[in-house]
OpenMM code with the backbone's topology and positions (N, CA, C; nanometers):
from openmm import Vec3, app, unit

residues = "MET THR ALA LYS LEU LEU LEU MET SER ASP ILE HIS ILE THR GLU PRO GLY THR GLN ILE ILE GLY LEU ASP PRO SER ALA ARG PHE ARG ARG CYS LEU ASP HIS ALA ALA GLN HIS HIS ALA ASP ALA ALA HIS LEU PHE LEU MET GLY ASP LEU THR HIS HIS GLY GLY VAL SER GLN TYR LYS ALA PHE LYS THR MET PRO CYS ARG SER THR LEU PRO CYS HIS ALA HIS ALA GLY GLN SER".split()
positions = [
    Vec3(-3.8713, -13.6003, 4.6808),
    Vec3(-4.0005, -13.5596, 4.7296),
    Vec3(-4.0927, -13.5282, 4.6120),
    Vec3(-4.2140, -13.5730, 4.6186),
    Vec3(-4.3141, -13.5479, 4.5164),
    Vec3(-4.4139, -13.4451, 4.5674),
    Vec3(-4.4453, -13.3472, 4.4845),
    Vec3(-4.5406, -13.2433, 4.5228),
    Vec3(-4.6685, -13.2583, 4.4415),
    Vec3(-4.7801, -13.2394, 4.5075),
    Vec3(-4.9090, -13.2411, 4.4380),
    Vec3(-4.9379, -13.1006, 4.3861),
    Vec3(-4.9651, -13.0912, 4.2554),
    Vec3(-5.0021, -12.9650, 4.1933),
    Vec3(-5.1456, -12.9756, 4.1454),
    Vec3(-5.2221, -12.8704, 4.1649),
    Vec3(-5.3588, -12.8663, 4.1145),
    Vec3(-5.3635, -12.7746, 3.9933),
    Vec3(-5.4283, -12.8206, 3.8882),
    Vec3(-5.4415, -12.7437, 3.7646),
    Vec3(-5.5894, -12.7264, 3.7338),
    Vec3(-5.6299, -12.6032, 3.7114),
    Vec3(-5.7672, -12.5745, 3.6687),
    Vec3(-5.7556, -12.4950, 3.5400),
    Vec3(-5.8365, -12.5320, 3.4428),
    Vec3(-5.8232, -12.4712, 3.3113),
    Vec3(-5.9568, -12.4233, 3.2575),
    Vec3(-5.9499, -12.3139, 3.1814),
    Vec3(-6.0645, -12.2636, 3.1051),
    Vec3(-6.1884, -12.2429, 3.1911),
    Vec3(-6.1753, -12.1591, 3.2913),
    Vec3(-6.2873, -12.1371, 3.3829),
    Vec3(-6.3901, -12.0385, 3.3268),
    Vec3(-6.3530, -11.9600, 3.2266),
    Vec3(-6.4458, -11.8736, 3.1512),
    Vec3(-6.5337, -11.7847, 3.2392),
    Vec3(-6.4725, -11.7105, 3.3305),
    Vec3(-6.5482, -11.6212, 3.4185),
    Vec3(-6.6175, -11.5133, 3.3355),
    Vec3(-6.7412, -11.4842, 3.3721),
    Vec3(-6.8199, -11.3796, 3.3077),
    Vec3(-6.8523, -11.2706, 3.4094),
    Vec3(-6.9242, -11.1691, 3.3659),
    Vec3(-6.9724, -11.0683, 3.4586),
    Vec3(-7.0688, -11.1360, 3.5558),
    Vec3(-7.0798, -11.0853, 3.6786),
    Vec3(-7.1726, -11.1450, 3.7756),
    Vec3(-7.3143, -11.1570, 3.7179),
    Vec3(-7.3740, -11.2725, 3.7389),
    Vec3(-7.5097, -11.2980, 3.6930),
    Vec3(-7.5214, -11.3465, 3.5497),
    Vec3(-7.4108, -11.3502, 3.4754),
    Vec3(-7.4134, -11.3953, 3.3364),
    Vec3(-7.3854, -11.5449, 3.3307),
    Vec3(-7.4676, -11.6141, 3.2555),
    Vec3(-7.4520, -11.7590, 3.2426),
    Vec3(-7.4010, -11.7955, 3.1040),
    Vec3(-7.3434, -11.9133, 3.0958),
    Vec3(-7.3024, -11.9733, 2.9691),
    Vec3(-7.3737, -12.1078, 2.9619),
    Vec3(-7.4472, -12.1292, 2.8583),
    Vec3(-7.5314, -12.2485, 2.8384),
    Vec3(-7.6068, -12.2878, 2.9654),
    Vec3(-7.6607, -12.1864, 3.0329),
    Vec3(-7.7406, -12.2106, 3.1523),
    Vec3(-7.6614, -12.2354, 3.2793),
    Vec3(-7.5311, -12.2174, 3.2758),
    Vec3(-7.4454, -12.2417, 3.3926),
    Vec3(-7.3761, -12.1126, 3.4343),
    Vec3(-7.3542, -12.0958, 3.5632),
    Vec3(-7.2855, -11.9790, 3.6172),
    Vec3(-7.1387, -12.0150, 3.6402),
    Vec3(-7.0478, -11.9668, 3.5533),
    Vec3(-6.9068, -12.0037, 3.5667),
    Vec3(-6.8452, -11.9635, 3.7010),
    Vec3(-6.8866, -11.8485, 3.7542),
    Vec3(-6.8301, -11.8041, 3.8826),
    Vec3(-6.8696, -11.8986, 3.9951),
    Vec3(-6.9948, -11.9398, 3.9979),
    Vec3(-7.0414, -12.0330, 4.1009),
    Vec3(-6.9709, -12.1677, 4.0870),
    Vec3(-6.9542, -12.2129, 3.9643),
    Vec3(-6.8878, -12.3415, 3.9416),
    Vec3(-6.7404, -12.3349, 3.9838),
    Vec3(-6.6757, -12.2208, 3.9560),
    Vec3(-6.5364, -12.2043, 3.9958),
    Vec3(-6.5231, -12.2039, 4.1474),
    Vec3(-6.6134, -12.1334, 4.2159),
    Vec3(-6.6100, -12.1335, 4.3629),
    Vec3(-6.6285, -12.2747, 4.4178),
    Vec3(-6.7200, -12.3524, 4.3584),
    Vec3(-6.7388, -12.4915, 4.4022),
    Vec3(-6.6123, -12.5733, 4.3794),
    Vec3(-6.5457, -12.5476, 4.2698),
    Vec3(-6.4209, -12.6188, 4.2392),
    Vec3(-6.3126, -12.5837, 4.3422),
    Vec3(-6.3015, -12.4557, 4.3759),
    Vec3(-6.2043, -12.4145, 4.4779),
    Vec3(-6.2373, -12.4763, 4.6132),
    Vec3(-6.3651, -12.4789, 4.6477),
    Vec3(-6.4064, -12.5402, 4.7742),
    Vec3(-6.3725, -12.6892, 4.7762),
    Vec3(-6.3960, -12.7568, 4.6626),
    Vec3(-6.3635, -12.8996, 4.6517),
    Vec3(-6.2124, -12.9204, 4.6691),
    Vec3(-6.1341, -12.8367, 4.6028),
    Vec3(-5.9880, -12.8488, 4.6139),
    Vec3(-5.9427, -12.8296, 4.7579),
    Vec3(-5.9999, -12.7313, 4.8252),
    Vec3(-5.9619, -12.7059, 4.9651),
    Vec3(-6.0000, -12.8223, 5.0554),
    Vec3(-6.1150, -12.8827, 5.0289),
    Vec3(-6.1625, -12.9925, 5.1133),
    Vec3(-6.0894, -13.1238, 5.0855),
    Vec3(-6.0641, -13.1529, 4.9588),
    Vec3(-6.0114, -13.2847, 4.9226),
    Vec3(-5.8629, -13.2859, 4.8845),
    Vec3(-5.8039, -13.1680, 4.8657),
    Vec3(-5.6636, -13.1619, 4.8227),
    Vec3(-5.5869, -13.0546, 4.8994),
    Vec3(-5.6145, -13.0433, 5.0266),
    Vec3(-5.5483, -12.9423, 5.1100),
    Vec3(-5.3974, -12.9644, 5.1181),
    Vec3(-5.3533, -13.0844, 5.0823),
    Vec3(-5.2108, -13.1158, 5.0866),
    Vec3(-5.1369, -13.0739, 4.9591),
    Vec3(-5.2066, -13.0129, 4.8650),
    Vec3(-5.1422, -12.9712, 4.7400),
    Vec3(-5.0424, -12.8595, 4.7675),
    Vec3(-4.9387, -12.8574, 4.6867),
    Vec3(-4.8335, -12.7572, 4.7037),
    Vec3(-4.8656, -12.6265, 4.6321),
    Vec3(-4.9474, -12.6338, 4.5250),
    Vec3(-4.9709, -12.5145, 4.4441),
    Vec3(-5.0940, -12.5334, 4.3575),
    Vec3(-5.1591, -12.4228, 4.3250),
    Vec3(-5.2731, -12.4224, 4.2338),
    Vec3(-5.2398, -12.3340, 4.1152),
    Vec3(-5.2547, -12.3891, 3.9945),
    Vec3(-5.2340, -12.3140, 3.8718),
    Vec3(-5.3674, -12.2992, 3.8001),
    Vec3(-5.4009, -12.1777, 3.7602),
    Vec3(-5.5192, -12.1499, 3.6803),
    Vec3(-5.4693, -12.1158, 3.5403),
    Vec3(-5.5183, -12.1891, 3.4394),
    Vec3(-5.4658, -12.1736, 3.3043),
    Vec3(-5.5791, -12.1601, 3.2036),
    Vec3(-5.5425, -12.1198, 3.0847),
    Vec3(-5.6376, -12.1168, 2.9745),
    Vec3(-5.7236, -11.9919, 2.9769),
    Vec3(-5.8448, -12.0053, 2.9266),
    Vec3(-5.9374, -11.8923, 2.9203),
    Vec3(-5.9915, -11.8630, 3.0596),
    Vec3(-5.9314, -11.7660, 3.1247),
    Vec3(-5.9750, -11.7296, 3.2588),
    Vec3(-6.1081, -11.6552, 3.2536),
    Vec3(-6.1317, -11.5819, 3.1443),
    Vec3(-6.2589, -11.5134, 3.1237),
    Vec3(-6.3213, -11.5623, 2.9938),
    Vec3(-6.4489, -11.5333, 2.9764),
    Vec3(-6.5190, -11.5858, 2.8585),
    Vec3(-6.4840, -11.5096, 2.7310),
    Vec3(-6.4827, -11.3757, 2.7382),
    Vec3(-6.4543, -11.2964, 2.6186),
    Vec3(-6.3322, -11.2066, 2.6345),
    Vec3(-6.2694, -11.2065, 2.7495),
    Vec3(-6.1497, -11.1259, 2.7697),
    Vec3(-6.1759, -10.9791, 2.7977),
    Vec3(-6.2994, -10.9450, 2.8300),
    Vec3(-6.3325, -10.8058, 2.8573),
    Vec3(-6.2846, -10.7600, 2.9940),
    Vec3(-6.2668, -10.6294, 3.0069),
    Vec3(-6.2184, -10.5712, 3.1322),
    Vec3(-6.3102, -10.6083, 3.2483),
    Vec3(-6.4422, -10.5991, 3.2267),
    Vec3(-6.5353, -10.6289, 3.3363),
    Vec3(-6.5259, -10.7757, 3.3792),
    Vec3(-6.4950, -10.8642, 3.2855),
    Vec3(-6.4796, -11.0058, 3.3209),
    Vec3(-6.3516, -11.0284, 3.3997),
    Vec3(-6.2432, -10.9619, 3.3622),
    Vec3(-6.1191, -10.9749, 3.4396),
    Vec3(-6.1342, -10.9135, 3.5789),
    Vec3(-6.2131, -10.8067, 3.5899),
    Vec3(-6.2394, -10.7499, 3.7225),
    Vec3(-6.3163, -10.8506, 3.8082),
    Vec3(-6.4130, -10.9190, 3.7475),
    Vec3(-6.4877, -11.0215, 3.8206),
    Vec3(-6.3950, -11.1364, 3.8609),
    Vec3(-6.3072, -11.1765, 3.7701),
    Vec3(-6.2113, -11.2831, 3.7991),
    Vec3(-6.1205, -11.2435, 3.9158),
    Vec3(-6.0754, -11.1198, 3.9154),
    Vec3(-5.9810, -11.0721, 4.0176),
    Vec3(-6.0398, -11.0803, 4.1582),
    Vec3(-6.1708, -11.0744, 4.1704),
    Vec3(-6.2328, -11.0779, 4.3027),
    Vec3(-6.2451, -11.2180, 4.3588),
    Vec3(-6.2221, -11.3213, 4.2791),
    Vec3(-6.2531, -11.4545, 4.3291),
    Vec3(-6.1423, -11.5576, 4.3383),
    Vec3(-6.0371, -11.5562, 4.2624),
    Vec3(-5.9488, -11.6726, 4.2660),
    Vec3(-5.8750, -11.6894, 4.3981),
    Vec3(-5.8419, -11.8111, 4.4231),
    Vec3(-5.7524, -11.8494, 4.5308),
    Vec3(-5.7998, -11.8048, 4.6679),
    Vec3(-5.9238, -11.8390, 4.6989),
    Vec3(-5.9739, -11.8139, 4.8341),
    Vec3(-5.9257, -11.9254, 4.9263),
    Vec3(-5.8242, -11.9923, 4.8873),
    Vec3(-5.7724, -12.1027, 4.9672),
    Vec3(-5.6364, -12.0643, 5.0227),
    Vec3(-5.5791, -12.1541, 5.0976),
    Vec3(-5.4468, -12.1299, 5.1545),
    Vec3(-5.3356, -12.1714, 5.0591),
    Vec3(-5.3718, -12.2261, 4.9443),
    Vec3(-5.2715, -12.2696, 4.8476),
    Vec3(-5.2086, -12.1507, 4.7753),
    Vec3(-5.0785, -12.1578, 4.7507),
    Vec3(-5.0198, -12.0587, 4.6603),
    Vec3(-5.0857, -12.0751, 4.5231),
    Vec3(-5.1135, -11.9649, 4.4561),
    Vec3(-5.1895, -11.9698, 4.3321),
    Vec3(-5.1300, -11.8756, 4.2285),
    Vec3(-5.1221, -11.9242, 4.1042),
    Vec3(-5.0787, -11.8408, 3.9922),
    Vec3(-5.1761, -11.8597, 3.8774),
    Vec3(-5.2111, -11.7487, 3.8123),
    Vec3(-5.3010, -11.7527, 3.6980),
    Vec3(-5.2223, -11.7234, 3.5701),
    Vec3(-5.2491, -11.8010, 3.4667),
    Vec3(-5.1840, -11.7861, 3.3372),
    Vec3(-5.2928, -11.7787, 3.2316),
    Vec3(-5.3143, -11.6602, 3.1754),
    Vec3(-5.4240, -11.6401, 3.0805),
    Vec3(-5.3953, -11.7077, 2.9468),
    Vec3(-5.5017, -11.7580, 2.8867),
    Vec3(-5.4946, -11.8150, 2.7528),
    Vec3(-5.5239, -11.7077, 2.6494),
    Vec3(-5.6022, -11.7431, 2.5479),
    Vec3(-5.6242, -11.6479, 2.4382),
    Vec3(-5.7274, -11.5406, 2.4702),
    Vec3(-5.8076, -11.5556, 2.5747),
    Vec3(-5.9059, -11.4495, 2.5988),
    Vec3(-5.8523, -11.3426, 2.6894),
] * unit.nanometer
topology = app.Topology()
chain = topology.addChain("A")
for resn in residues:
    res = topology.addResidue(resn, chain)
    for name in ("N", "CA", "C"):
        topology.addAtom(name, app.Element.getBySymbol(name[0]), res)
């Protein structure tokens, strides 16, 4: 049996309302999760890897904690260097 795994990397979550090069990482991550739910609902698992936050600050990890895995997929986060 083959299982589909979804991998998302380096999402660089910031504090709410903070942009990086004119982009809102939280909004982009939510769109990515919505896309995964719509087009890959058959996936067995979602892995979030790499830089989960932009600078690794407590407030950024708190923001991250409020948003990942709003889907029915089992999800695990693995932080990178930040």
